[in-house]
N, CA, C, O and the ligand as a Tripos MOL2 file, in Angstrom:
@<TRIPOS>MOLECULE
protein
  245   243    62     0     0
PROTEIN
NO_CHARGES

@<TRIPOS>ATOM
      1 N         -17.3130   23.3760   -7.7720 N.3       1 MET1
      2 CA        -16.4290   24.5230   -7.5780 C.3       1 MET1
      3 C         -15.1350   24.3380   -8.3690 C.2       1 MET1
      4 O         -14.5910   23.2350   -8.4260 O.2       1 MET1
      5 N         -14.6540   25.3990   -8.9700 N.am      2 GLU2
      6 CA        -13.4390   25.3360   -9.7700 C.3       2 GLU2
      7 C         -12.2730   25.9910   -9.0460 C.2       2 GLU2
      8 O         -12.4170   27.0110   -8.3720 O.2       2 GLU2
      9 N         -11.1260   25.3730   -9.2100 N.am      3 TYR3
     10 CA         -9.9010   25.9670   -8.6980 C.3       3 TYR3
     11 C          -8.9310   26.1330   -9.8460 C.2       3 TYR3
     12 O          -9.0550   25.4850  -10.8860 O.2       3 TYR3
     13 N          -7.9670   27.0090   -9.6450 N.am      4 LYS4
     14 CA         -6.8880   27.0860  -10.6090 C.3       4 LYS4
     15 C          -5.6910   26.3550  -10.0190 C.2       4 LYS4
     16 O          -5.2630   26.6240   -8.8960 O.2       4 LYS4
     17 N          -5.1700   25.4370  -10.7960 N.am      5 CYS5
     18 CA         -3.9760   24.7240  -10.3560 C.3       5 CYS5
     19 C          -2.8150   25.7140  -10.3050 C.2       5 CYS5
     20 O          -2.5210   26.3790  -11.2980 O.2       5 CYS5
     21 N          -2.1670   25.8100   -9.1700 N.am      6 SER6
     22 CA         -1.0900   26.7990   -9.0190 C.3       6 SER6
     23 C           0.1600   26.3980   -9.7650 C.2       6 SER6
     24 O           1.0730   27.2050   -9.9330 O.2       6 SER6
     25 N           0.2100   25.1440  -10.2190 N.am      7 VAL7
     26 CA          1.4150   24.6680  -10.8940 C.3       7 VAL7
     27 C           1.3210   24.9030  -12.3960 C.2       7 VAL7
     28 O           2.2310   25.4790  -12.9920 O.2       7 VAL7
     29 N           0.2060   24.4530  -13.0240 N.am      8 CYS8
     30 CA          0.0970   24.5830  -14.4830 C.3       8 CYS8
     31 C          -0.8530   25.7080  -14.8900 C.2       8 CYS8
     32 O          -1.0160   25.9810  -16.0790 O.2       8 CYS8
     33 N          -1.4880   26.3690  -13.9000 N.am      9 GLN9
     34 CA         -2.3830   27.4980  -14.1610 C.3       9 GLN9
     35 C          -3.6480   27.0920  -14.9020 C.2       9 GLN9
     36 O          -4.3360   27.9490  -15.4580 O.2       9 GLN9
     37 N          -3.9710   25.7960  -14.9220 N.am     10 GLU10
     38 CA         -5.1950   25.3550  -15.5660 C.3      10 GLU10
     39 C          -6.3200   25.2920  -14.5500 C.2      10 GLU10
     40 O          -6.1040   25.0130  -13.3700 O.2      10 GLU10
     41 N          -7.5350   25.5600  -15.0380 N.am     11 LYS11
     42 CA         -8.6870   25.4390  -14.1560 C.3      11 LYS11
     43 C          -9.0660   23.9720  -14.0140 C.2      11 LYS11
     44 O          -9.1490   23.2400  -14.9990 O.2      11 LYS11
     45 N          -9.2900   23.5620  -12.7940 N.am     12 VAL12
     46 CA         -9.6490   22.1710  -12.5420 C.3      12 VAL12
     47 C         -10.8510   22.1240  -11.6150 C.2      12 VAL12
     48 O         -11.0800   23.0460  -10.8310 O.2      12 VAL12
     49 N         -11.6130   21.0530  -11.7090 N.am     13 GLU13
     50 CA        -12.7220   20.8450  -10.7920 C.3      13 GLU13
     51 C         -12.1630   20.5930   -9.3910 C.2      13 GLU13
     52 O         -11.0630   20.0640   -9.2310 O.2      13 GLU13
     53 N         -12.9330   20.9770   -8.3930 N.am     14 GLY14
     54 CA        -12.4740   20.8710   -7.0190 C.3      14 GLY14
     55 C         -11.9820   19.4960   -6.6390 C.2      14 GLY14
     56 O         -10.9690   19.3650   -5.9530 O.2      14 GLY14
     57 N         -12.6850   18.4690   -7.0760 N.am     15 ASP15
     58 CA        -12.2840   17.1380   -6.6250 C.3      15 ASP15
     59 C         -11.1150   16.5790   -7.4350 C.2      15 ASP15
     60 O         -10.6370   15.4800   -7.1530 O.2      15 ASP15
     61 N         -10.6550   17.3210   -8.4330 N.am     16 LEU16
     62 CA         -9.4410   16.8910   -9.1330 C.3      16 LEU16
     63 C          -8.1920   17.4310   -8.4590 C.2      16 LEU16
     64 O          -7.0770   16.9840   -8.7310 O.2      16 LEU16
     65 N          -8.3950   18.3920   -7.5810 N.am     17 LEU17
     66 CA         -7.2480   19.0080   -6.9370 C.3      17 LEU17
     67 C          -6.6890   18.0760   -5.8670 C.2      17 LEU17
     68 O          -7.4110   17.6250   -4.9770 O.2      17 LEU17
     69 N          -5.4040   17.7980   -5.9670 N.am     18 LEU18
     70 CA         -4.7780   16.8520   -5.0500 C.3      18 LEU18
     71 C          -3.9560   17.5900   -4.0080 C.2      18 LEU18
     72 O          -3.3880   18.6510   -4.2650 O.2      18 LEU18
     73 N          -3.9140   17.0090   -2.8500 N.am     19 TYR19
     74 CA         -2.9780   17.4640   -1.8420 C.3      19 TYR19
     75 C          -1.9870   16.3540   -1.6210 C.2      19 TYR19
     76 O          -2.3520   15.2410   -1.2410 O.2      19 TYR19
     77 N          -0.7430   16.6590   -1.8590 N.am     20 ILE20
     78 CA          0.2830   15.6300   -1.7960 C.3      20 ILE20
     79 C           0.5110   15.2050   -0.3520 C.2      20 ILE20
     80 O           0.6380   16.0270    0.5560 O.2      20 ILE20
     81 N           0.5570   13.9230   -0.1820 N.am     21 ASN21
     82 CA          0.8530   13.3700    1.1290 C.3      21 ASN21
     83 C           2.2320   13.8320    1.5970 C.2      21 ASN21
     84 O           3.1610   13.9600    0.8000 O.2      21 ASN21
     85 N           2.3450   14.0730    2.8750 N.am     22 HIS22
     86 CA          3.5990   14.5880    3.4050 C.3      22 HIS22
     87 C           4.7680   13.6280    3.1880 C.2      22 HIS22
     88 O           5.9200   14.0540    3.1030 O.2      22 HIS22
     89 N           4.4740   12.3630    3.1000 N.am     23 THR23
     90 CA          5.5540   11.3850    2.8960 C.3      23 THR23
     91 C           6.1460   11.5140    1.4980 C.2      23 THR23
     92 O           7.2280   10.9900    1.2330 O.2      23 THR23
     93 N           5.4460   12.2090    0.6010 N.am     24 GLU24
     94 CA          5.9570   12.3750   -0.7520 C.3      24 GLU24
     95 C           6.6950   13.6960   -0.8860 C.2      24 GLU24
     96 O           6.5350   14.4150   -1.8720 O.2      24 GLU24
     97 N           7.5000   14.0030    0.1130 N.am     25 SER25
     98 CA          8.1710   15.3030    0.1360 C.3      25 SER25
     99 C           9.1560   15.4610   -1.0130 C.2      25 SER25
    100 O           9.4930   16.5860   -1.3800 O.2      25 SER25
    101 N           9.6260   14.3500   -1.5910 N.am     26 HIS26
    102 CA         10.5330   14.4820   -2.7270 C.3      26 HIS26
    103 C           9.8130   15.1090   -3.9220 C.2      26 HIS26
    104 O          10.4070   15.8730   -4.6840 O.2      26 HIS26
    105 N           8.5290   14.7810   -4.0790 N.am     27 ILE27
    106 CA          7.7520   15.4030   -5.1470 C.3      27 ILE27
    107 C           7.5240   16.8760   -4.8220 C.2      27 ILE27
    108 O           7.6400   17.7370   -5.6940 O.2      27 ILE27
    109 N           7.2040   17.1560   -3.5780 N.am     28 ILE28
    110 CA          6.9830   18.5440   -3.1530 C.3      28 ILE28
    111 C           8.2300   19.3870   -3.4140 C.2      28 ILE28
    112 O           8.1390   20.4930   -3.9450 O.2      28 ILE28
    113 N           9.3840   18.8620   -3.0410 N.am     29 GLU29
    114 CA         10.6340   19.6040   -3.2560 C.3      29 GLU29
    115 C          10.8840   19.8350   -4.7390 C.2      29 GLU29
    116 O          11.3450   20.9020   -5.1430 O.2      29 GLU29
    117 N          10.5780   18.8340   -5.5360 N.am     30 HIS30
    118 CA         10.8000   18.9320   -6.9780 C.3      30 HIS30
    119 C           9.9030   20.0040   -7.5900 C.2      30 HIS30
    120 O          10.3660   20.8170   -8.3910 O.2      30 HIS30
    121 N           8.6290   20.0110   -7.2190 N.am     31 ILE31
    122 CA          7.7120   21.0240   -7.7440 C.3      31 ILE31
    123 C           8.1580   22.4100   -7.2850 C.2      31 ILE31
    124 O           8.1180   23.3680   -8.0580 O.2      31 ILE31
    125 N           8.5780   22.5110   -6.0380 N.am     32 LYS32
    126 CA          8.9960   23.8190   -5.5240 C.3      32 LYS32
    127 C          10.2340   24.3410   -6.2420 C.2      32 LYS32
    128 O          10.4130   25.5520   -6.3770 O.2      32 LYS32
    129 N          11.0820   23.4360   -6.7000 N.am     33 SER33
    130 CA         12.2640   23.8860   -7.4230 C.3      33 SER33
    131 C          11.8840   24.4870   -8.7760 C.2      33 SER33
    132 O          12.5940   25.3450   -9.3010 O.2      33 SER33
    133 N          10.7620   24.0330   -9.3360 N.am     34 LYS34
    134 CA         10.2840   24.5730  -10.6110 C.3      34 LYS34
    135 C           9.3330   25.7490  -10.3940 C.2      34 LYS34
    136 O           9.2520   26.6580  -11.2210 O.2      34 LYS34
    137 N           8.6210   25.7170   -9.2810 N.am     35 HIS35
    138 CA          7.6010   26.7310   -8.9820 C.3      35 HIS35
    139 C           7.8110   27.2420   -7.5560 C.2      35 HIS35
    140 O           7.1330   26.8040   -6.6260 O.2      35 HIS35
    141 N           8.7490   28.1660   -7.3940 N.am     36 PRO36
    142 CA          9.1190   28.6320   -6.0480 C.3      36 PRO36
    143 C           7.9530   29.2030   -5.2440 C.2      36 PRO36
    144 O           7.9770   29.1680   -4.0130 O.2      36 PRO36
    145 N           6.9450   29.7230   -5.9180 N.am     37 ASP37
    146 CA          5.8190   30.3140   -5.2040 C.3      37 ASP37
    147 C           4.7870   29.2940   -4.7550 C.2      37 ASP37
    148 O           3.8810   29.6130   -3.9860 O.2      37 ASP37
    149 N           4.9250   28.0940   -5.2280 N.am     38 TRP38
    150 CA          3.9470   27.0610   -4.9050 C.3      38 TRP38
    151 C           4.1940   26.5160   -3.4970 C.2      38 TRP38
    152 O           5.3340   26.3870   -3.0520 O.2      38 TRP38
    153 N           3.0980   26.2030   -2.8150 N.am     39 ALA39
    154 CA          3.1940   25.5360   -1.5180 C.3      39 ALA39
    155 C           2.2690   24.3290   -1.5630 C.2      39 ALA39
    156 O           1.2620   24.3480   -2.2710 O.2      39 ALA39
    157 N           2.5920   23.2970   -0.8310 N.am     40 GLU40
    158 CA          1.7900   22.0790   -0.9300 C.3      40 GLU40
    159 C           0.3420   22.2930   -0.5120 C.2      40 GLU40
    160 O          -0.5420   21.5450   -0.9290 O.2      40 GLU40
    161 N           0.0920   23.3230    0.3200 N.am     41 GLU41
    162 CA         -1.2870   23.6300    0.7020 C.3      41 GLU41
    163 C          -2.1190   24.0850   -0.4980 C.2      41 GLU41
    164 O          -3.3460   23.9910   -0.4850 O.2      41 GLU41
    165 N          -1.4340   24.5830   -1.5440 N.am     42 ASN42
    166 CA         -2.1400   25.0170   -2.7450 C.3      42 ASN42
    167 C          -2.7180   23.8460   -3.5190 C.2      42 ASN42
    168 O          -3.6620   23.9990   -4.2950 O.2      42 ASN42
    169 N          -2.1380   22.6710   -3.2970 N.am     43 GLY43
    170 CA         -2.5800   21.5070   -4.0420 C.3      43 GLY43
    171 C          -2.1510   21.5930   -5.4930 C.2      43 GLY43
    172 O          -1.5160   22.5590   -5.9170 O.2      43 GLY43
    173 N          -2.5080   20.5670   -6.2440 N.am     44 LEU44
    174 CA         -2.2190   20.5800   -7.6810 C.3      44 LEU44
    175 C          -3.1650   19.6080   -8.3570 C.2      44 LEU44
    176 O          -3.7960   18.7800   -7.7010 O.2      44 LEU44
    177 N          -3.2580   19.7150   -9.6810 N.am     45 CYS45
    178 CA         -4.1900   18.8470  -10.3790 C.3      45 CYS45
    179 C          -3.5480   17.4810  -10.6190 C.2      45 CYS45
    180 O          -2.3380   17.3130  -10.4730 O.2      45 CYS45
    181 N          -4.3750   16.5240  -10.9850 N.am     46 SER46
    182 CA         -3.8670   15.1610  -11.1490 C.3      46 SER46
    183 C          -2.8570   15.0670  -12.2880 C.2      46 SER46
    184 O          -1.9570   14.2280  -12.2620 O.2      46 SER46
    185 N          -3.0140   15.9390  -13.2930 N.am     47 LYS47
    186 CA         -2.0520   15.9510  -14.3980 C.3      47 LYS47
    187 C          -0.6600   16.3230  -13.8960 C.2      47 LYS47
    188 O           0.3320   15.6880  -14.2530 O.2      47 LYS47
    189 N          -0.6030   17.3440  -13.0750 N.am     48 CYS48
    190 CA          0.6790   17.7840  -12.5400 C.3      48 CYS48
    191 C           1.2870   16.7200  -11.6300 C.2      48 CYS48
    192 O           2.4900   16.4630  -11.6760 O.2      48 CYS48
    193 N           0.4610   16.1200  -10.8230 N.am     49 GLU49
    194 CA          0.9410   15.0840   -9.9180 C.3      49 GLU49
    195 C           1.6010   13.9660  -10.7180 C.2      49 GLU49
    196 O           2.6850   13.4910  -10.3800 O.2      49 GLU49
    197 N           0.9240   13.5600  -11.7820 N.am     50 GLU50
    198 CA          1.4320   12.4940  -12.6430 C.3      50 GLU50
    199 C           2.7310   12.9270  -13.3310 C.2      50 GLU50
    200 O           3.6990   12.1710  -13.4160 O.2      50 GLU50
    201 N           2.7140   14.1660  -13.8150 N.am     51 TYR51
    202 CA          3.8570   14.7070  -14.5390 C.3      51 TYR51
    203 C           5.1100   14.7210  -13.6680 C.2      51 TYR51
    204 O           6.1720   14.2600  -14.0880 O.2      51 TYR51
    205 N           4.9830   15.2460  -12.4670 N.am     52 TYR52
    206 CA          6.1610   15.3610  -11.6110 C.3      52 TYR52
    207 C           6.5860   14.0110  -11.0550 C.2      52 TYR52
    208 O           7.7720   13.7770  -10.8200 O.2      52 TYR52
    209 N           5.6270   13.1320  -10.8470 N.am     53 ARG53
    210 CA          5.9780   11.7910  -10.3940 C.3      53 ARG53
    211 C           6.8220   11.0740  -11.4670 C.2      53 ARG53
    212 O           7.7980   10.3910  -11.1570 O.2      53 ARG53
    213 N           6.4210   11.2490  -12.7250 N.am     54 LYS54
    214 CA          7.1760   10.6350  -13.8260 C.3      54 LYS54
    215 C           8.5570   11.2580  -13.9520 C.2      54 LYS54
    216 O           9.5410   10.5570  -14.1860 O.2      54 LYS54
    217 N           8.6300   12.5750  -13.7970 N.am     55 GLN55
    218 CA          9.9220   13.2540  -13.8710 C.3      55 GLN55
    219 C          10.8880   12.7180  -12.8290 C.2      55 GLN55
    220 O          12.0650   12.4990  -13.1140 O.2      55 GLN55
    221 N          10.3900   12.5090  -11.6360 N.am     56 LEU56
    222 CA         11.2460   12.0010  -10.5730 C.3      56 LEU56
    223 C          11.7490   10.6090  -10.8920 C.2      56 LEU56
    224 O          12.9140   10.2900  -10.6560 O.2      56 LEU56
    225 N          10.8780    9.7920  -11.4240 N.am     57 LYS57
    226 CA         11.2920    8.4440  -11.8310 C.3      57 LYS57
    227 C          12.3630    8.5180  -12.8990 C.2      57 LYS57
    228 O          13.3460    7.7790  -12.8630 O.2      57 LYS57
    229 N          12.1580    9.4390  -13.8710 N.am     58 GLY58
    230 CA         13.1150    9.5970  -14.9390 C.3      58 GLY58
    231 C          14.4820   10.0200  -14.4490 C.2      58 GLY58
    232 O          15.5020    9.7010  -15.0590 O.2      58 GLY58
    233 N          14.4930   10.7440  -13.3360 N.am     59 GLU59
    234 CA         15.7620   11.1900  -12.7890 C.3      59 GLU59
    235 C          16.3740   10.1590  -11.8520 C.2      59 GLU59
    236 O          17.4300   10.3900  -11.2620 O.2      59 GLU59
    237 N          15.7150    9.0400  -11.7230 N.am     60 GLY60
    238 CA         16.2570    7.9430  -10.9530 C.3      60 GLY60
    239 C          16.2290    8.1030   -9.4480 C.2      60 GLY60
    240 O          17.0420    7.5080   -8.7400 O.2      60 GLY60
    241 N          15.3040    8.8960   -8.9580 N.am     61 LEU61
    242 CA         15.2010    9.0590   -7.5060 C.3      61 LEU61
    243 C          14.3600    7.9790   -6.8540 C.2      61 LEU61
    244 O          14.1840    7.9860   -5.6350 O.2      61 LEU61
    245 ZN         -1.8400   21.3620  -12.7730 Zn       62 ZN62
@<TRIPOS>BOND
     1     1     2 1
     2     2     3 1
     3     3     4 2
     4     3     5 am
     5     5     6 1
     6     6     7 1
     7     7     8 2
     8     7     9 am
     9     9    10 1
    10    10    11 1
    11    11    12 2
    12    11    13 am
    13    13    14 1
    14    14    15 1
    15    15    16 2
    16    15    17 am
    17    17    18 1
    18    18    19 1
    19    19    20 2
    20    19    21 am
    21    21    22 1
    22    22    23 1
    23    23    24 2
    24    23    25 am
    25    25    26 1
    26    26    27 1
    27    27    28 2
    28    27    29 am
    29    29    30 1
    30    30    31 1
    31    31    32 2
    32    31    33 am
    33    33    34 1
    34    34    35 1
    35    35    36 2
    36    35    37 am
    37    37    38 1
    38    38    39 1
    39    39    40 2
    40    39    41 am
    41    41    42 1
    42    42    43 1
    43    43    44 2
    44    43    45 am
    45    45    46 1
    46    46    47 1
    47    47    48 2
    48    47    49 am
    49    49    50 1
    50    50    51 1
    51    51    52 2
    52    51    53 am
    53    53    54 1
    54    54    55 1
    55    55    56 2
    56    55    57 am
    57    57    58 1
    58    58    59 1
    59    59    60 2
    60    59    61 am
    61    61    62 1
    62    62    63 1
    63    63    64 2
    64    63    65 am
    65    65    66 1
    66    66    67 1
    67    67    68 2
    68    67    69 am
    69    69    70 1
    70    70    71 1
    71    71    72 2
    72    71    73 am
    73    73    74 1
    74    74    75 1
    75    75    76 2
    76    75    77 am
    77    77    78 1
    78    78    79 1
    79    79    80 2
    80    79    81 am
    81    81    82 1
    82    82    83 1
    83    83    84 2
    84    83    85 am
    85    85    86 1
    86    86    87 1
    87    87    88 2
    88    87    89 am
    89    89    90 1
    90    90    91 1
    91    91    92 2
    92    91    93 am
    93    93    94 1
    94    94    95 1
    95    95    96 2
    96    95    97 am
    97    97    98 1
    98    98    99 1
    99    99   100 2
   100    99   101 am
   101   101   102 1
   102   102   103 1
   103   103   104 2
   104   103   105 am
   105   105   106 1
   106   106   107 1
   107   107   108 2
   108   107   109 am
   109   109   110 1
   110   110   111 1
   111   111   112 2
   112   111   113 am
   113   113   114 1
   114   114   115 1
   115   115   116 2
   116   115   117 am
   117   117   118 1
   118   118   119 1
   119   119   120 2
   120   119   121 am
   121   121   122 1
   122   122   123 1
   123   123   124 2
   124   123   125 am
   125   125   126 1
   126   126   127 1
   127   127   128 2
   128   127   129 am
   129   129   130 1
   130   130   131 1
   131   131   132 2
   132   131   133 am
   133   133   134 1
   134   134   135 1
   135   135   136 2
   136   135   137 am
   137   137   138 1
   138   138   139 1
   139   139   140 2
   140   139   141 am
   141   141   142 1
   142   142   143 1
   143   143   144 2
   144   143   145 am
   145   145   146 1
   146   146   147 1
   147   147   148 2
   148   147   149 am
   149   149   150 1
   150   150   151 1
   151   151   152 2
   152   151   153 am
   153   153   154 1
   154   154   155 1
   155   155   156 2
   156   155   157 am
   157   157   158 1
   158   158   159 1
   159   159   160 2
   160   159   161 am
   161   161   162 1
   162   162   163 1
   163   163   164 2
   164   163   165 am
   165   165   166 1
   166   166   167 1
   167   167   168 2
   168   167   169 am
   169   169   170 1
   170   170   171 1
   171   171   172 2
   172   171   173 am
   173   173   174 1
   174   174   175 1
   175   175   176 2
   176   175   177 am
   177   177   178 1
   178   178   179 1
   179   179   180 2
   180   179   181 am
   181   181   182 1
   182   182   183 1
   183   183   184 2
   184   183   185 am
   185   185   186 1
   186   186   187 1
   187   187   188 2
   188   187   189 am
   189   189   190 1
   190   190   191 1
   191   191   192 2
   192   191   193 am
   193   193   194 1
   194   194   195 1
   195   195   196 2
   196   195   197 am
   197   197   198 1
   198   198   199 1
   199   199   200 2
   200   199   201 am
   201   201   202 1
   202   202   203 1
   203   203   204 2
   204   203   205 am
   205   205   206 1
   206   206   207 1
   207   207   208 2
   208   207   209 am
   209   209   210 1
   210   210   211 1
   211   211   212 2
   212   211   213 am
   213   213   214 1
   214   214   215 1
   215   215   216 2
   216   215   217 am
   217   217   218 1
   218   218   219 1
   219   219   220 2
   220   219   221 am
   221   221   222 1
   222   222   223 1
   223   223   224 2
   224   223   225 am
   225   225   226 1
   226   226   227 1
   227   227   228 2
   228   227   229 am
   229   229   230 1
   230   230   231 1
   231   231   232 2
   232   231   233 am
   233   233   234 1
   234   234   235 1
   235   235   236 2
   236   235   237 am
   237   237   238 1
   238   238   239 1
   239   239   240 2
   240   239   241 am
   241   241   242 1
   242   242   243 1
   243   243   244 2
@<TRIPOS>SUBSTRUCTURE
     1 MET1         2 RESIDUE 1 A MET
     2 GLU2         6 RESIDUE 1 A GLU
     3 TYR3        10 RESIDUE 1 A TYR
     4 LYS4        14 RESIDUE 1 A LYS
     5 CYS5        18 RESIDUE 1 A CYS
     6 SER6        22 RESIDUE 1 A SER
     7 VAL7        26 RESIDUE 1 A VAL
     8 CYS8        30 RESIDUE 1 A CYS
     9 GLN9        34 RESIDUE 1 A GLN
    10 GLU10       38 RESIDUE 1 A GLU
    11 LYS11       42 RESIDUE 1 A LYS
    12 VAL12       46 RESIDUE 1 A VAL
    13 GLU13       50 RESIDUE 1 A GLU
    14 GLY14       54 RESIDUE 1 A GLY
    15 ASP15       58 RESIDUE 1 A ASP
    16 LEU16       62 RESIDUE 1 A LEU
    17 LEU17       66 RESIDUE 1 A LEU
    18 LEU18       70 RESIDUE 1 A LEU
    19 TYR19       74 RESIDUE 1 A TYR
    20 ILE20       78 RESIDUE 1 A ILE
    21 ASN21       82 RESIDUE 1 A ASN
    22 HIS22       86 RESIDUE 1 A HIS
    23 THR23       90 RESIDUE 1 A THR
    24 GLU24       94 RESIDUE 1 A GLU
    25 SER25       98 RESIDUE 1 A SER
    26 HIS26      102 RESIDUE 1 A HIS
    27 ILE27      106 RESIDUE 1 A ILE
    28 ILE28      110 RESIDUE 1 A ILE
    29 GLU29      114 RESIDUE 1 A GLU
    30 HIS30      118 RESIDUE 1 A HIS
    31 ILE31      122 RESIDUE 1 A ILE
    32 LYS32      126 RESIDUE 1 A LYS
    33 SER33      130 RESIDUE 1 A SER
    34 LYS34      134 RESIDUE 1 A LYS
    35 HIS35      138 RESIDUE 1 A HIS
    36 PRO36      142 RESIDUE 1 A PRO
    37 ASP37      146 RESIDUE 1 A ASP
    38 TRP38      150 RESIDUE 1 A TRP
    39 ALA39      154 RESIDUE 1 A ALA
    40 GLU40      158 RESIDUE 1 A GLU
    41 GLU41      162 RESIDUE 1 A GLU
    42 ASN42      166 RESIDUE 1 A ASN
    43 GLY43      170 RESIDUE 1 A GLY
    44 LEU44      174 RESIDUE 1 A LEU
    45 CYS45      178 RESIDUE 1 A CYS
    46 SER46      182 RESIDUE 1 A SER
    47 LYS47      186 RESIDUE 1 A LYS
    48 CYS48      190 RESIDUE 1 A CYS
    49 GLU49      194 RESIDUE 1 A GLU
    50 GLU50      198 RESIDUE 1 A GLU
    51 TYR51      202 RESIDUE 1 A TYR
    52 TYR52      206 RESIDUE 1 A TYR
    53 ARG53      210 RESIDUE 1 A ARG
    54 LYS54      214 RESIDUE 1 A LYS
    55 GLN55      218 RESIDUE 1 A GLN
    56 LEU56      222 RESIDUE 1 A LEU
    57 LYS57      226 RESIDUE 1 A LYS
    58 GLY58      230 RESIDUE 1 A GLY
    59 GLU59      234 RESIDUE 1 A GLU
    60 GLY60      238 RESIDUE 1 A GLY
    61 LEU61      242 RESIDUE 1 A LEU
    62 ZN62       245 GROUP 0 **** ****
C-alpha cells in the first residue's frame, strides 16, 4: 500500500511511513512550524525524519 508523505508530498511505501515517538516532541514541533497542517498522526517518510532530525542538531537543540 502506498501513502503520500504529508511533509514532502512524496509517495512512499506503507512500511516506510514513520510515526514519531511522543518523546520526540521537539521534532514534531519543528515539523509543525514548517508544515502547519501536518499532524504527527499523519506520519512521515524516513527521509523527512532524517532531514528534520539533522536540522535540529544543526540548530544545537
Ligand atoms: Zn517525506
